[in-house]
PASEBA-1860 file (N, C-alpha, C; in nm, 3 decimals):
! residues 320
1> MQQWHPSA> 3.044/-1.684/0.593/2.920/-1.724/0.527/2.951/-1.777/0.387 ~ 2.893/-1.890/0.351/2.918/-1.948/0.220/2.845/-1.870/0.111 ~ 2.902/-1.875/-0.011/2.850/-1.795/-0.120/2.706/-1.830/-0.159 ~ 2.661/-1.953/-0.134/2.524/-1.987/-0.172/2.422/-1.933/-0.073 ~ 2.470/-1.894/0.047/2.378/-1.844/0.149/2.321/-1.708/0.109 ~ 2.199/-1.675/0.155/2.145/-1.539/0.132/2.229/-1.435/0.204 ~ 2.227/-1.312/0.154/2.302/-1.204/0.217/2.228/-1.145/0.336 ~ 2.098/-1.169/0.347/2.017/-1.127/0.462/1.976/-1.251/0.541
9> TIDTLRAR> 1.953/-1.235/0.671/1.903/-1.346/0.751/1.756/-1.372/0.718 ~ 1.711/-1.491/0.747/1.570/-1.524/0.722/1.479/-1.437/0.808 ~ 1.519/-1.408/0.932/1.437/-1.319/1.017/1.425/-1.180/0.954 ~ 1.533/-1.131/0.895/1.527/-1.001/0.828/1.434/-1.005/0.709 ~ 1.439/-1.115/0.634/1.351/-1.127/0.518/1.204/-1.137/0.560 ~ 1.178/-1.197/0.675/1.040/-1.199/0.728/0.994/-1.056/0.762 ~ 1.084/-0.980/0.825/1.049/-0.841/0.859/1.028/-0.758/0.733 ~ 1.110/-0.782/0.632/1.093/-0.711/0.504/0.956/-0.742/0.444
17> ARLLSLLR> 0.916/-0.870/0.448/0.786/-0.909/0.393/0.673/-0.841/0.468 ~ 0.688/-0.828/0.600/0.582/-0.761/0.678/0.575/-0.613/0.641 ~ 0.690/-0.549/0.622/0.690/-0.408/0.582/0.626/-0.391/0.445 ~ 0.649/-0.485/0.356/0.587/-0.478/0.223/0.435/-0.492/0.235 ~ 0.389/-0.577/0.326/0.245/-0.591/0.349/0.185/-0.461/0.403 ~ 0.256/-0.397/0.496/0.210/-0.269/0.550/0.207/-0.162/0.442 ~ 0.304/-0.168/0.353/0.309/-0.074/0.241/0.185/-0.089/0.153 ~ 0.150/-0.212/0.122/0.030/-0.235/0.039/-0.095/-0.184/0.111
25> DFFDQRDL> -0.104/-0.209/0.240/-0.219/-0.160/0.317/-0.229/-0.008/0.308 ~ -0.114/0.060/0.317/-0.111/0.206/0.312/-0.175/0.256/0.182 ~ -0.134/0.198/0.069/-0.188/0.243/-0.059/-0.331/0.195/-0.082 ~ -0.365/0.077/-0.033/-0.503/0.028/-0.044/-0.598/0.122/0.029 ~ -0.558/0.167/0.148/-0.643/0.256/0.226/-0.666/0.390/0.155 ~ -0.576/0.427/0.067/-0.587/0.553/-0.006/-0.639/0.533/-0.148 ~ -0.677/0.411/-0.179/-0.742/0.377/-0.305/-0.654/0.404/-0.427 ~ -0.524/0.377/-0.414/-0.436/0.383/-0.530/-0.439/0.249/-0.601
33> LEVSTPVL> -0.436/0.252/-0.732/-0.435/0.131/-0.813/-0.292/0.078/-0.824 ~ -0.270/-0.048/-0.786/-0.138/-0.107/-0.803/-0.123/-0.153/-0.948 ~ -0.013/-0.112/-1.011/0.010/-0.145/-1.152/0.144/-0.217/-1.166 ~ 0.163/-0.276/-1.282/0.288/-0.342/-1.315/0.325/-0.306/-1.457 ~ 0.442/-0.246/-1.477/0.487/-0.205/-1.609/0.614/-0.282/-1.646 ~ 0.651/-0.289/-1.773/0.765/-0.371/-1.815/0.897/-0.325/-1.754 ~ 0.982/-0.422/-1.722/1.118/-0.388/-1.681/1.209/-0.371/-1.802 ~ 1.168/-0.423/-1.917/1.241/-0.403/-2.041/1.180/-0.286/-2.117
41> SASAATDP> 1.264/-0.191/-2.156/1.216/-0.070/-2.222/1.286/-0.051/-2.356 ~ 1.213/0.005/-2.451/1.272/0.037/-2.581/1.360/0.162/-2.574 ~ 1.355/0.235/-2.462/1.433/0.358/-2.446/1.520/0.349/-2.321 ~ 1.640/0.403/-2.331/1.730/0.411/-2.216/1.717/0.548/-2.151 ~ 1.773/0.561/-2.031/1.771/0.689/-1.961/1.862/0.789/-2.030 ~ 1.813/0.912/-2.048/1.897/1.018/-2.104/1.974/1.091/-1.994 ~ 1.928/1.088/-1.871/1.991/1.157/-1.759/2.138/1.115/-1.747 ~ 2.232/1.211/-1.751/2.374/1.174/-1.742/2.412/1.110/-1.609
49> ALESLPVL> 2.329/1.128/-1.506/2.358/1.069/-1.376/2.320/0.922/-1.370 ~ 2.254/0.871/-1.475/2.209/0.733/-1.477/2.266/0.662/-1.599 ~ 2.293/0.534/-1.584/2.337/0.454/-1.697/2.253/0.328/-1.703 ~ 2.179/0.312/-1.811/2.092/0.195/-1.826/2.173/0.071/-1.860 ~ 2.121/-0.044/-1.817/2.183/-0.172/-1.851/2.121/-0.223/-1.981 ~ 2.202/-0.243/-2.086/2.146/-0.289/-2.214/2.119/-0.439/-2.213 ~ 2.018/-0.477/-2.291/1.989/-0.618/-2.317/2.011/-0.638/-2.466 ~ 2.095/-0.733/-2.502/2.130/-0.751/-2.642/2.010/-0.792/-2.726
57> PGGTGQRW> 2.005/-0.750/-2.851/1.892/-0.786/-2.938/1.880/-0.938/-2.951 ~ 1.757/-0.984/-2.951/1.732/-1.128/-2.967/1.624/-1.151/-3.070 ~ 1.623/-1.070/-3.174/1.524/-1.083/-3.277/1.409/-0.985/-3.266 ~ 1.403/-0.914/-3.152/1.294/-0.817/-3.132/1.346/-0.675/-3.114 ~ 1.477/-0.655/-3.130/1.531/-0.520/-3.120/1.594/-0.492/-2.985 ~ 1.676/-0.384/-2.981/1.746/-0.344/-2.860/1.648/-0.308/-2.749 ~ 1.679/-0.350/-2.628/1.603/-0.313/-2.509/1.699/-0.281/-2.396 ~ 1.650/-0.205/-2.298/1.725/-0.174/-2.178/1.642/-0.214/-2.056
65> LHTSPEFA> 1.709/-0.256/-1.950/1.642/-0.274/-1.822/1.615/-0.136/-1.765 ~ 1.492/-0.112/-1.723/1.455/0.025/-1.685/1.526/0.070/-1.557 ~ 1.557/0.199/-1.551/1.614/0.261/-1.431/1.504/0.306/-1.337 ~ 1.382/0.313/-1.387/1.266/0.357/-1.310/1.142/0.325/-1.394 ~ 1.027/0.299/-1.330/0.905/0.280/-1.407/0.835/0.410/-1.444 ~ 0.902/0.523/-1.422/0.838/0.654/-1.433/0.771/0.679/-1.568 ~ 0.842/0.656/-1.676/0.786/0.693/-1.807/0.665/0.606/-1.841 ~ 0.672/0.478/-1.811/0.558/0.390/-1.838/0.439/0.428/-1.751
73> MKRLLAAG> 0.464/0.465/-1.627/0.354/0.503/-1.538/0.289/0.633/-1.584 ~ 0.369/0.725/-1.637/0.311/0.849/-1.689/0.224/0.822/-1.812 ~ 0.262/0.723/-1.888/0.176/0.684/-2.002/0.042/0.631/-1.952 ~ 0.044/0.556/-1.843/-0.082/0.509/-1.784/-0.164/0.627/-1.732 ~ -0.099/0.723/-1.669/-0.170/0.841/-1.619/-0.238/0.916/-1.733 ~ -0.165/0.933/-1.844/-0.223/1.002/-1.960/-0.341/0.924/-2.017 ~ -0.339/0.791/-2.001/-0.448/0.707/-2.052/-0.568/0.703/-1.958 ~ -0.557/0.769/-1.841/-0.673/0.779/-1.753/-0.674/0.684/-1.635
81> SGDIWQVC> -0.558/0.637/-1.591/-0.552/0.539/-1.482/-0.596/0.594/-1.348 ~ -0.580/0.724/-1.324/-0.599/0.779/-1.191/-0.476/0.753/-1.105 ~ -0.489/0.770/-0.973/-0.376/0.751/-0.882/-0.323/0.608/-0.892 ~ -0.190/0.594/-0.907/-0.131/0.462/-0.925/-0.003/0.448/-0.843 ~ 0.034/0.322/-0.816/0.160/0.293/-0.749/0.210/0.158/-0.794 ~ 0.340/0.134/-0.775/0.394/0.001/-0.794/0.523/-0.016/-0.716 ~ 0.556/-0.140/-0.688/0.684/-0.177/-0.629/0.749/-0.272/-0.728 ~ 0.875/-0.244/-0.767/0.934/-0.322/-0.875/1.086/-0.315/-0.869
89> PVFRDGEQ> 1.153/-0.415/-0.930/1.299/-0.407/-0.943/1.337/-0.306/-1.051 ~ 1.444/-0.234/-1.027/1.500/-0.143/-1.127/1.650/-0.169/-1.135 ~ 1.715/-0.119/-1.242/1.852/-0.157/-1.271/1.932/-0.035/-1.314 ~ 2.052/-0.023/-1.259/2.140/0.088/-1.298/2.283/0.039/-1.306 ~ 2.345/0.064/-1.418/2.480/0.015/-1.441/2.579/0.095/-1.357 ~ 2.679/0.027/-1.305/2.788/0.095/-1.235/2.758/0.138/-1.094 ~ 2.645/0.098/-1.037/2.610/0.138/-0.901/2.625/0.019/-0.807 ~ 2.729/0.019/-0.727/2.752/-0.089/-0.632/2.825/-0.035/-0.511
97> GRWHNPEF> 2.779/-0.070/-0.392/2.840/-0.023/-0.270/2.748/-0.049/-0.153 ~ 2.780/0.015/-0.042/2.701/-0.006/0.080/2.554/0.025/0.061 ~ 2.524/0.137/-0.005/2.386/0.179/-0.027/2.345/0.173/-0.173 ~ 2.421/0.101/-0.254/2.390/0.088/-0.396/2.403/-0.058/-0.439 ~ 2.319/-0.099/-0.532/2.325/-0.231/-0.591/2.275/-0.216/-0.734 ~ 2.336/-0.283/-0.833/2.289/-0.267/-0.970/2.141/-0.300/-0.988 ~ 2.088/-0.391/-0.907/1.944/-0.421/-0.905/1.892/-0.387/-0.766 ~ 1.787/-0.306/-0.761/1.727/-0.274/-0.631/1.578/-0.253/-0.650
105> TLVEWYRL> 1.508/-0.225/-0.542/1.362/-0.217/-0.546/1.315/-0.074/-0.522 ~ 1.233/-0.025/-0.613/1.171/0.107/-0.598/1.022/0.094/-0.568 ~ 0.973/0.186/-0.487/0.830/0.209/-0.472/0.803/0.343/-0.539 ~ 0.716/0.344/-0.638/0.689/0.468/-0.711/0.539/0.490/-0.715 ~ 0.497/0.614/-0.690/0.354/0.643/-0.697/0.327/0.785/-0.743 ~ 0.204/0.804/-0.795/0.160/0.930/-0.855/0.023/0.966/-0.800 ~ 0.008/1.095/-0.763/-0.116/1.144/-0.704/-0.169/1.260/-0.787 ~ -0.291/1.241/-0.842/-0.353/1.347/-0.920/-0.398/1.459/-0.828
113> GFDERQLA> -0.378/1.584/-0.873/-0.419/1.700/-0.795/-0.324/1.737/-0.683 ~ -0.215/1.661/-0.664/-0.115/1.693/-0.562/-0.004/1.778/-0.625 ~ 0.055/1.867/-0.544/0.183/1.926/-0.583/0.292/1.859/-0.501 ~ 0.416/1.905/-0.515/0.526/1.837/-0.448/0.519/1.848/-0.296 ~ 0.460/1.955/-0.246/0.451/1.971/-0.100/0.353/1.872/-0.040 ~ 0.239/1.855/-0.106/0.141/1.758/-0.057/0.195/1.615/-0.063 ~ 0.266/1.585/-0.172/0.320/1.450/-0.185/0.433/1.426/-0.084 ~ 0.515/1.526/-0.059/0.621/1.511/0.041/0.561/1.477/0.177
121> AEVVTLIE> 0.449/1.542/0.211/0.384/1.512/0.339/0.335/1.368/0.342 ~ 0.287/1.316/0.229/0.241/1.178/0.225/0.359/1.081/0.239 ~ 0.473/1.115/0.180/0.592/1.031/0.196/0.632/1.023/0.343 ~ 0.629/1.136/0.412/0.660/1.137/0.555/0.564/1.047/0.631 ~ 0.435/1.059/0.601/0.335/0.975/0.668/0.362/0.827/0.643 ~ 0.395/0.791/0.519/0.425/0.652/0.487/0.544/0.601/0.569 ~ 0.654/0.675/0.570/0.773/0.631/0.643/0.743/0.618/0.792 ~ 0.674/0.716/0.848/0.644/0.710/0.991/0.548/0.596/1.023
129> TLAADYRD> 0.457/0.565/0.931/0.365/0.452/0.951/0.442/0.320/0.953 ~ 0.533/0.302/0.857/0.611/0.179/0.851/0.708/0.167/0.968 ~ 0.756/0.281/1.017/0.854/0.280/1.126/0.793/0.249/1.261 ~ 0.662/0.264/1.274/0.597/0.262/1.406/0.634/0.141/1.492 ~ 0.645/0.023/1.434/0.675/-0.098/1.511/0.824/-0.130/1.518 ~ 0.907/-0.044/1.462/1.049/-0.078/1.453/1.143/0.023/1.518 ~ 1.109/0.150/1.512/1.195/0.250/1.576/1.118/0.380/1.598 ~ 1.163/0.456/1.697/1.102/0.585/1.726/1.169/0.692/1.641
137> LAPAQYLT> 1.087/0.778/1.582/1.138/0.889/1.503/1.090/1.021/1.562 ~ 1.176/1.119/1.568/1.135/1.254/1.607/1.049/1.313/1.496 ~ 0.974/1.420/1.526/0.891/1.481/1.422/0.972/1.520/1.299 ~ 0.910/1.510/1.183/0.978/1.537/1.057/1.023/1.683/1.048 ~ 1.128/1.702/0.971/1.186/1.835/0.951/1.178/1.870/0.803 ~ 1.148/1.996/0.774/1.147/2.046/0.637/1.252/2.155/0.624 ~ 1.341/2.140/0.526/1.447/2.237/0.502/1.449/2.273/0.354 ~ 1.476/2.400/0.323/1.500/2.433/0.183/1.643/2.394/0.147
145> YRDAFVHY> 1.664/2.369/0.022/1.798/2.337/-0.030/1.897/2.446/0.010 ~ 1.854/2.569/-0.005/1.942/2.682/0.028/1.980/2.682/0.175 ~ 1.882/2.667/0.264/1.910/2.670/0.408/2.001/2.555/0.449 ~ 1.981/2.438/0.388/2.065/2.323/0.424/2.211/2.348/0.386 ~ 2.236/2.404/0.268/2.374/2.430/0.227/2.437/2.542/0.308 ~ 2.359/2.645/0.340/2.413/2.754/0.422/2.452/2.700/0.559 ~ 2.367/2.616/0.619/2.390/2.567/0.755/2.504/2.466/0.760 ~ 2.505/2.370/0.670/2.602/2.260/0.680/2.727/2.279/0.596
153> AGIDPLAA> 2.720/2.359/0.489/2.837/2.378/0.404/2.891/2.521/0.408 ~ 2.816/2.613/0.470/2.861/2.750/0.483/2.865/2.828/0.354 ~ 2.777/2.791/0.259/2.774/2.862/0.131/2.631/2.869/0.081 ~ 2.596/2.982/0.018/2.463/2.998/-0.040/2.466/2.940/-0.182 ~ 2.399/2.828/-0.206/2.409/2.762/-0.337/2.338/2.838/-0.448 ~ 2.255/2.934/-0.412/2.183/3.011/-0.513/2.256/3.141/-0.548 ~ 2.330/3.198/-0.452/2.395/3.327/-0.475/2.542/3.315/-0.509 ~ 2.608/3.209/-0.466/2.752/3.194/-0.490/2.781/3.173/-0.637
161> SDDEIAEA> 2.899/3.216/-0.680/2.941/3.195/-0.819/2.983/3.050/-0.840 ~ 2.995/3.010/-0.965/3.041/2.875/-0.996/3.179/2.849/-0.934 ~ 3.268/2.947/-0.945/3.404/2.929/-0.891/3.400/2.916/-0.739 ~ 3.315/2.995/-0.674/3.306/2.987/-0.527/3.254/2.850/-0.482 ~ 3.159/2.795/-0.557/3.107/2.663/-0.522/3.214/2.556/-0.543 ~ 3.288/2.566/-0.653/3.396/2.470/-0.678/3.502/2.479/-0.570 ~ 3.539/2.601/-0.532/3.641/2.619/-0.429/3.594/2.566/-0.294 ~ 3.466/2.591/-0.259/3.413/2.540/-0.132/3.414/2.388/-0.131
169> TMRVVATG> 3.384/2.328/-0.246/3.385/2.182/-0.255/3.526/2.128/-0.241 ~ 3.622/2.191/-0.305/3.761/2.143/-0.301/3.820/2.153/-0.160 ~ 3.764/2.240/-0.077/3.814/2.251/0.060/3.777/2.129/0.144 ~ 3.672/2.056/0.103/3.628/1.942/0.184/3.642/1.809/0.113 ~ 3.673/1.812/-0.017/3.689/1.689/-0.095/3.830/1.685/-0.152 ~ 3.894/1.571/-0.142/4.035/1.560/-0.180/4.060/1.590/-0.327 ~ 3.970/1.542/-0.413/3.990/1.561/-0.557/3.870/1.629/-0.618 ~ 3.892/1.704/-0.724/3.784/1.771/-0.793/3.728/1.687/-0.906
177> GPAYWQRG> 3.654/1.753/-0.993/3.590/1.683/-1.103/3.655/1.717/-1.236 ~ 3.611/1.653/-1.343/3.666/1.679/-1.476/3.626/1.817/-1.528 ~ 3.691/1.855/-1.636/3.674/1.991/-1.689/3.531/2.019/-1.732 ~ 3.455/1.916/-1.773/3.320/1.941/-1.822/3.218/1.959/-1.710 ~ 3.260/1.946/-1.582/3.166/1.964/-1.472/3.108/2.103/-1.473 ~ 2.981/2.112/-1.440/2.913/2.240/-1.427/2.871/2.260/-1.282 ~ 2.799/2.368/-1.259/2.758/2.405/-1.124/2.687/2.290/-1.050 ~ 2.596/2.222/-1.122/2.518/2.117/-1.058/2.603/2.003/-1.007
185> EWLDLLGA> 2.707/1.962/-1.084/2.793/1.853/-1.039/2.872/1.892/-0.914 ~ 2.921/2.015/-0.911/2.993/2.060/-0.792/2.902/2.064/-0.670 ~ 2.779/2.110/-0.687/2.686/2.113/-0.575/2.651/1.972/-0.528 ~ 2.635/1.880/-0.623/2.607/1.741/-0.586/2.721/1.684/-0.503 ~ 2.845/1.711/-0.543/2.960/1.659/-0.470/2.969/1.722/-0.332 ~ 2.947/1.852/-0.323/2.951/1.920/-0.194/2.839/1.868/-0.104 ~ 2.720/1.849/-0.163/2.608/1.796/-0.085/2.638/1.658/-0.033 ~ 2.692/1.571/-0.118/2.721/1.433/-0.078/2.829/1.429/0.030
193> AVVYPALG> 2.920/1.528/0.028/3.031/1.528/0.123/2.991/1.578/0.261 ~ 2.914/1.686/0.268/2.889/1.746/0.400/2.744/1.777/0.433 ~ 2.657/1.791/0.331/2.519/1.832/0.359/2.430/1.711/0.382 ~ 2.419/1.624/0.283/2.324/1.513/0.290/2.352/1.418/0.407 ~ 2.479/1.387/0.440/2.502/1.298/0.554/2.452/1.354/0.688 ~ 2.432/1.487/0.694/2.386/1.548/0.819/2.233/1.550/0.832 ~ 2.164/1.515/0.724/2.018/1.528/0.723/1.950/1.402/0.778 ~ 1.835/1.423/0.841/1.750/1.311/0.882/1.804/1.230/0.997
201> RGRVTVLT> 1.880/1.290/1.084/1.935/1.216/1.196/1.826/1.191/1.301 ~ 1.778/1.068/1.306/1.673/1.031/1.401/1.535/1.078/1.362 ~ 1.521/1.133/1.244/1.391/1.180/1.197/1.395/1.191/1.045 ~ 1.280/1.201/0.985/1.271/1.222/0.841/1.296/1.370/0.811 ~ 1.386/1.398/0.718/1.408/1.535/0.673/1.370/1.546/0.526 ~ 1.290/1.646/0.494/1.249/1.672/0.356/1.322/1.796/0.307 ~ 1.395/1.780/0.197/1.468/1.891/0.136/1.386/1.942/0.018 ~ 1.360/2.073/0.016/1.269/2.132/-0.083/1.338/2.247/-0.158
209> DYPAEQAA> 1.266/2.297/-0.261/1.307/2.418/-0.333/1.448/2.408/-0.391 ~ 1.468/2.306/-0.473/1.596/2.286/-0.540/1.621/2.397/-0.643 ~ 1.747/2.422/-0.676/1.776/2.519/-0.783/1.707/2.476/-0.912 ~ 1.666/2.574/-0.992/1.591/2.545/-1.114/1.669/2.456/-1.209 ~ 1.803/2.469/-1.212/1.882/2.387/-1.304/1.888/2.240/-1.260 ~ 1.839/2.210/-1.139/1.832/2.073/-1.092/1.688/2.021/-1.090 ~ 1.607/2.073/-1.179/1.465/2.036/-1.180/1.441/1.893/-1.224 ~ 1.533/1.838/-1.306/1.512/1.702/-1.361/1.379/1.698/-1.435
217> LARIRPGN> 1.278/1.626/-1.381/1.148/1.616/-1.447/1.040/1.694/-1.373 ~ 1.082/1.792/-1.295/0.988/1.872/-1.218/0.955/2.004/-1.289 ~ 0.842/2.061/-1.252/0.808/2.195/-1.300/0.900/2.298/-1.234 ~ 0.906/2.417/-1.293/0.980/2.529/-1.236/0.881/2.625/-1.174 ~ 0.905/2.659/-1.047/0.821/2.758/-0.980/0.881/2.896/-1.002 ~ 0.799/2.994/-1.042/0.852/3.130/-1.062/0.897/3.190/-0.930 ~ 0.991/3.280/-0.937/1.041/3.347/-0.817/1.173/3.412/-0.849 ~ 1.235/3.470/-0.748/1.364/3.536/-0.766/1.462/3.484/-0.661
225> PPSAARFE> 1.537/3.379/-0.696/1.539/3.309/-0.825/1.428/3.204/-0.834 ~ 1.399/3.154/-0.954/1.301/3.045/-0.967/1.356/2.918/-0.902 ~ 1.267/2.827/-0.865/1.311/2.703/-0.801/1.240/2.584/-0.865 ~ 1.297/2.468/-0.847/1.237/2.345/-0.898/1.133/2.295/-0.798 ~ 1.019/2.251/-0.851/0.913/2.194/-0.767/0.949/2.048/-0.739 ~ 1.055/2.031/-0.662/1.117/1.900/-0.637/1.148/1.886/-0.489 ~ 1.146/1.763/-0.440/1.188/1.738/-0.303/1.265/1.607/-0.296 ~ 1.350/1.596/-0.195/1.414/1.469/-0.162/1.394/1.442/-0.014
233> VFLDGVEL> 1.395/1.315/0.023/1.369/1.273/0.161/1.489/1.196/0.213 ~ 1.531/1.230/0.335/1.649/1.168/0.396/1.614/1.111/0.533 ~ 1.682/1.003/0.569/1.676/0.946/0.702/1.815/0.896/0.737 ~ 1.865/0.938/0.852/1.998/0.896/0.898/2.106/0.924/0.793 ~ 2.095/1.037/0.725/2.196/1.076/0.629/2.190/1.004/0.496 ~ 2.085/0.925/0.473/2.071/0.847/0.350/1.951/0.899/0.271 ~ 1.971/0.925/0.143/1.858/0.967/0.058/1.765/0.849/0.035 ~ 1.636/0.872/0.060/1.536/0.767/0.043/1.445/0.789/-0.076
241> ANGFYELA> 1.413/0.914/-0.106/1.310/0.940/-0.207/1.338/1.069/-0.281 ~ 1.290/1.074/-0.405/1.304/1.190/-0.492/1.169/1.211/-0.559 ~ 1.110/1.330/-0.542/0.976/1.353/-0.595/0.963/1.486/-0.666 ~ 0.863/1.494/-0.755/0.840/1.613/-0.837/0.692/1.648/-0.846 ~ 0.666/1.776/-0.860/0.540/1.822/-0.919/0.566/1.810/-1.068 ~ 0.502/1.713/-1.131/0.548/1.662/-1.259/0.534/1.761/-1.375 ~ 0.642/1.769/-1.453/0.640/1.847/-1.576/0.543/1.782/-1.674 ~ 0.455/1.862/-1.731/0.355/1.809/-1.825/0.367/1.868/-1.965
249> DPQEQRRR> 0.461/1.959/-1.985/0.478/2.029/-2.113/0.568/1.946/-2.204 ~ 0.515/1.893/-2.316/0.597/1.806/-2.401/0.714/1.879/-2.467 ~ 0.696/2.007/-2.503/0.805/2.081/-2.565/0.920/2.103/-2.466 ~ 0.885/2.138/-2.341/0.988/2.156/-2.240/1.056/2.024/-2.207 ~ 0.977/1.916/-2.204/1.036/1.785/-2.178/1.135/1.747/-2.289 ~ 1.100/1.773/-2.413/1.191/1.743/-2.524/1.318/1.827/-2.512 ~ 1.303/1.954/-2.475/1.421/2.040/-2.458/1.513/1.985/-2.349 ~ 1.454/1.935/-2.240/1.538/1.880/-2.132/1.606/1.750/-2.175
257> FETDLNRR> 1.537/1.669/-2.253/1.602/1.551/-2.309/1.725/1.591/-2.391 ~ 1.709/1.695/-2.474/1.820/1.740/-2.558/1.935/1.794/-2.473 ~ 1.902/1.864/-2.366/2.004/1.912/-2.273/2.081/1.795/-2.212 ~ 2.006/1.692/-2.171/2.069/1.571/-2.118/2.165/1.510/-2.219 ~ 2.120/1.499/-2.343/2.202/1.436/-2.445/2.327/1.518/-2.476 ~ 2.315/1.651/-2.472/2.432/1.735/-2.493/2.533/1.715/-2.379 ~ 2.485/1.700/-2.258/2.573/1.673/-2.144/2.639/1.538/-2.161 ~ 2.564/1.438/-2.207/2.622/1.305/-2.228/2.734/1.310/-2.333
265> RAMEMAVV> 2.713/1.389/-2.437/2.817/1.404/-2.539/2.942/1.467/-2.478 ~ 2.923/1.571/-2.398/3.037/1.639/-2.335/3.110/1.545/-2.241 ~ 3.038/1.453/-2.179/3.096/1.359/-2.083/3.143/1.230/-2.151 ~ 3.132/1.226/-2.284/3.170/1.108/-2.363/3.098/0.982/-2.317 ~ 2.969/0.999/-2.288/2.882/0.887/-2.253/2.801/0.846/-2.376 ~ 2.742/0.728/-2.370/2.658/0.682/-2.480/2.539/0.777/-2.497 ~ 2.509/0.812/-2.623/2.396/0.898/-2.654/2.281/0.810/-2.700 ~ 2.167/0.824/-2.634/2.052/0.737/-2.661/1.936/0.823/-2.711
273> APDERLLA> 1.839/0.757/-2.773/1.723/0.830/-2.826/1.625/0.863/-2.714 ~ 1.567/0.983/-2.714/1.464/1.016/-2.616/1.344/0.922/-2.628 ~ 1.270/0.908/-2.521/1.152/0.821/-2.520/1.036/0.892/-2.591 ~ 1.016/0.861/-2.718/0.912/0.926/-2.797/0.772/0.886/-2.751 ~ 0.759/0.768/-2.690/0.627/0.727/-2.641/0.586/0.812/-2.522 ~ 0.680/0.847/-2.436/0.648/0.939/-2.327/0.608/1.074/-2.383 ~ 0.684/1.125/-2.479/0.653/1.256/-2.535/0.515/1.256/-2.601 ~ 0.480/1.145/-2.666/0.346/1.136/-2.727/0.238/1.137/-2.619
281> ALEYGLPD> 0.263/1.072/-2.507/0.167/1.072/-2.397/0.151/1.212/-2.340 ~ 0.262/1.286/-2.329/0.253/1.424/-2.280/0.177/1.511/-2.379 ~ 0.197/1.488/-2.507/0.120/1.562/-2.608/-0.030/1.535/-2.592 ~ -0.065/1.410/-2.564/-0.206/1.374/-2.544/-0.261/1.442/-2.419 ~ -0.178/1.451/-2.314/-0.219/1.522/-2.194/-0.195/1.446/-2.066 ~ -0.094/1.488/-1.989/-0.070/1.431/-1.857/-0.152/1.509/-1.756 ~ -0.232/1.440/-1.673/-0.309/1.514/-1.573/-0.217/1.581/-1.471 ~ -0.267/1.686/-1.409/-0.193/1.757/-1.306/-0.163/1.659/-1.192
289> CAGVALGL> -0.034/1.637/-1.163/-0.001/1.534/-1.064/0.140/1.555/-1.009 ~ 0.165/1.486/-0.899/0.298/1.477/-0.842/0.335/1.331/-0.829 ~ 0.466/1.301/-0.842/0.512/1.163/-0.833/0.640/1.153/-0.753 ~ 0.665/1.032/-0.700/0.783/1.012/-0.619/0.833/0.869/-0.634 ~ 0.965/0.851/-0.625/1.027/0.719/-0.622/1.101/0.705/-0.491 ~ 1.077/0.594/-0.421/1.135/0.570/-0.290/1.211/0.438/-0.293 ~ 1.335/0.439/-0.243/1.416/0.318/-0.239/1.374/0.227/-0.126 ~ 1.306/0.118/-0.159/1.253/0.029/-0.055/1.365/-0.038/0.024
297> DRLVALLL> 1.469/-0.085/-0.042/1.577/-0.155/0.028/1.643/-0.063/0.132 ~ 1.667/0.061/0.093/1.727/0.156/0.188/1.636/0.179/0.307 ~ 1.507/0.198/0.282/1.414/0.222/0.390/1.409/0.103/0.485 ~ 1.397/-0.017/0.430/1.392/-0.137/0.514/1.518/-0.147/0.599 ~ 1.635/-0.124/0.538/1.760/-0.132/0.614/1.762/-0.034/0.730 ~ 1.722/0.089/0.705/1.726/0.190/0.811/1.624/0.162/0.921 ~ 1.507/0.111/0.884/1.406/0.080/0.986/1.446/-0.040/1.070 ~ 1.520/-0.133/1.011/1.559/-0.254/1.083/1.697/-0.244/1.146
305> GQDSLARV> 1.759/-0.127/1.136/1.889/-0.108/1.199/2.004/-0.178/1.128 ~ 1.991/-0.201/0.998/2.096/-0.264/0.921/2.184/-0.158/0.854 ~ 2.308/-0.195/0.823/2.404/-0.095/0.777/2.434/-0.102/0.628 ~ 2.357/-0.181/0.551/2.379/-0.187/0.407/2.259/-0.250/0.339 ~ 2.251/-0.232/0.208/2.142/-0.295/0.131/2.154/-0.447/0.135 ~ 2.277/-0.497/0.131/2.297/-0.643/0.125/2.228/-0.713/0.240 ~ 2.221/-0.649/0.355/2.167/-0.714/0.473/2.014/-0.722/0.475 ~ 1.950/-0.659/0.375/1.803/-0.671/0.366/1.759/-0.728/0.232
313> MAFDFARA> 1.855/-0.776/0.152/1.824/-0.839/0.024/1.847/-0.989/0.036 ~ 1.762/-1.068/-0.028/1.784/-1.212/-0.027/1.924/-1.243/-0.080 ~ 1.959/-1.184/-0.195/2.090/-1.202/-0.253/2.133/-1.070/-0.316 ~ 2.237/-1.009/-0.263/2.288/-0.886/-0.325/2.366/-0.922/-0.451 ~ 2.424/-0.821/-0.515/2.490/-0.842/-0.645/2.602/-0.946/-0.637 ~ 2.678/-0.944/-0.526/2.790/-1.036/-0.512/2.744/-1.182/-0.505 ~ 2.618/-1.206/-0.464/2.567/-1.342/-0.447/2.462/-1.377/-0.552 ~ 2.427/-1.284/-0.637/2.323/-1.310/-0.734/2.369/-1.409/-0.840
END
């Protein structure tokens, strides 16, 4: 194939367009407002797992291409938008491969009055609705994070010590991580190696009740031990979506930003300023809500039987 050619066939792009139309119908039927927020942001991601792409100053100050529309959408929620959704390009530096592209498409939405369990059920309904004309799926499965690791990795991720988790990971992965790795990084590596690839085979699998230290932007549910009000969705061993019962406490959000920045310093990554506009919106008041981001390119590829993002994109990174 010549370099000027698209990376997906025209028939695939027609099918993608039809799936996007069905997606809009899904949200229209539920009366969600479609919004559009800037792809250029005055703030970069603080999460050490993400690296924002910088845009050089051009007389208006430093900007970054957003890794997600989440913070801008939460500002709309605080301003009284009600239930909202959008589909948009997002950008992440250093992400390229079969299921990764530096530019990809997210579907993100927020539901007032929902917790993470209710929103996870809606994600399942969306995927099964879009899949109806393309492939048969078995009934959805719900697994706790703990049960998934016990079953597929043979270790209790909540009860095992840090050393036991590192040792279990090293038994299945050729190389370990750097000295600054903590429990969460080892669990992520173990999950990526043996747990996540086993999930969602022929059906949607929802992973729930993450460890509290992996809450990201989710609330913490009390318990022994406490858990994060977070879920992820898998199909055919590929992660499709990540959702939260959204944290609304501005002081806790600021503390988590600082934790992120301390991790970035330990990892010798660029240290960026927290998004003060988001924190101001949380101070004003974020309504009780749950939100989720779903990778549209991955979903389209899996529904159409394709084996990479490139095959469902007009032009992947190599051809852009």
